C-alpha positions in Angstrom: -73.2 -149.3 12.7 -76.2 -146.9 13.5 -76.7 -143.0 13.1 -74.2 -141.9 15.7 -75.2 -138.8 17.5 -78.3 -138.5 15.7 -79.5 -141.8 16.9 -78.4 -141.4 20.7 -80.6 -137.9 20.5 -83.5 -139.9 19.0 -83.2 -142.8 21.9 -83.1 -140.6 24.6 -86.2 -138.3 23.6 -88.2 -141.6 23.2 -86.7 -142.6 26.7 -88.0 -139.4 28.2 -91.4 -140.0 26.6 -91.7 -143.4 27.5 -90.8 -142.7 31.3 -93.3 -139.7 31.3 -96.0 -141.9 30.1 -95.1 -144.6 32.8 -94.8 -142.1 35.5 -98.0 -140.4 34.5 -99.9 -143.8 34.5 -98.9 -144.6 38.1 -98.9 -141.0 39.5 -101.7 -141.6 42.0 -100.6 -145.2 42.9 -101.2 -146.4 46.5 -97.9 -148.0 46.3 -96.2 -144.6 45.9 -95.1 -145.6 42.6 -95.3 -142.3 40.8 -93.0 -140.5 43.1 -90.5 -143.6 42.9 -90.8 -143.8 39.3 -90.2 -140.0 38.7 -87.3 -140.3 40.8 -86.0 -142.9 39.1 -86.6 -141.0 35.6 -84.6 -138.3 37.0 -81.7 -140.4 37.8 -78.3 -139.7 36.5 -80.1 -136.7 34.6 -76.9 -134.7 34.3 -75.0 -137.3 33.2 -76.7 -137.6 29.7 -75.3 -135.5 26.9 -77.9 -133.8 25.5 -79.3 -130.9 26.7 -83.5 -131.3 25.3 -83.9 -134.6 27.0 -83.0 -133.2 30.3 -85.1 -130.2 30.0 -87.9 -132.5 29.0 -87.6 -134.7 32.0 -87.3 -131.9 34.4 -90.3 -130.5 32.6 -92.5 -133.4 32.8 -91.5 -134.0 36.8 -92.8 -130.4 37.2 -96.0 -130.9 35.2 -96.8 -134.7 36.9 -96.1 -133.1 40.3 -99.0 -130.4 39.9 -101.5 -133.1 38.6 -101.2 -135.8 41.1 -104.1 -135.8 43.1 -102.9 -138.0 46.1 -99.7 -136.7 46.5 -98.5 -132.9 47.1 -96.4 -131.1 44.6 -93.7 -130.6 47.0 -93.4 -134.5 47.9 -93.5 -135.4 44.1 -90.9 -132.7 43.3 -88.6 -133.6 46.1 -89.0 -137.3 45.1 -87.5 -135.9 41.4 -84.8 -134.1 43.1 -83.8 -137.0 45.1 -83.3 -138.6 41.7 -81.3 -136.0 40.2 -79.2 -136.1 43.6 -78.3 -139.6 42.8 -80.1 -141.3 45.6 -81.6 -144.9 45.6 -84.9 -144.7 44.6 -85.9 -148.4 45.4 -84.8 -147.9 48.8 -86.5 -144.5 49.1 -89.8 -145.9 48.2 -89.4 -150.0 49.2 -93.4 -150.2 49.3 -93.4 -149.9 45.1 -92.3 -153.1 43.3 -91.9 -151.6 40.0 -88.6 -150.1 38.5 -88.4 -148.1 35.1 
């Protein structure tokens, strides 16, 4: 037995933090892994039960989109938006072989 809702909340926060670190490290990858991973991080964001992890994912997406040196902010934000819409990120970015 775990700690119930508190454990779920902490798990989601940790997932957001780890995903953000991963996306940040690949944000300027030539195989477009940054946008793909950002798309994946935003996939099913609204199916999570807690508001704070969802807001953190959204805010980190905005920060990463404006900090990329190789991709325009609109392209990166579009990748995040497509993930939130539930589109298949692997199909959208086939040149990147990395998954979250």
